[in-house]
N, C-alpha and C positions, 0 to 999 in steps of 0.2 A: 332792246328786247325783241324777241322775234314774234312775229303775228301772222296770224293767216289773215286777209284782207279783199274784202268784194269792193272793187273800184275798176276806173279807167287805169291802165297802165300802156304808155305809150300810144297813146289815142285809141285803145282798143279796151271794150270792155271787155275785162278779164273775170270770169266767175270766181275764181280764188288763186291768190298766188299768196307766196311765203315773203314777206319784207317785214322793215323794222318799225316798230310803232314811233308815229308822229312823222314819217319820213315817206317818200315815192320810191325808196331805195330796196330792190330786191334781192334777198339770198343769193339766187344765181346770178345775179351781179357780182357783190361781193366775190363770190368765189371764182368767177370769170376771171376778176382783176387779181385775184391770187394767182392763179394758173398762169397768169402772162406776167409774174414776176413782180408785181408790185407788192412792196412791203407795206405792212401794218402802218407804218408812219407814211409811206405816201398814200394809202386810203385815208386816214385820218387827216393830214394836210389837205388833201381835195375834196373830201367830203366832212366838213367838221361836225355835222348834224350827229354822224355817226362817234361812240365810242369803243373803245377796244375791247370791252365785253361784247358790244353789237359783233366785232368780226369773230371773235371767238365762237360766239355763239351760232355762227353761221357754219364755222367749223366743224363746231361738234353735230350739228344738225347733217351733214350730209358724209361722216364719219361713222 
């Protein structure tokens, strides 16, 4: 699930960033991976805390 979070991200306080519930992974990061030719399977293999629906939600958010 995509949600807005107030927290530290990359060592800096971020007033608000869009990420996946229960993770420290941002939507921007997942979109960047896709732009760099990562497949859904690549992302899920390297970030097992994500689910396919999370990636689809990120794509829907930016489209």
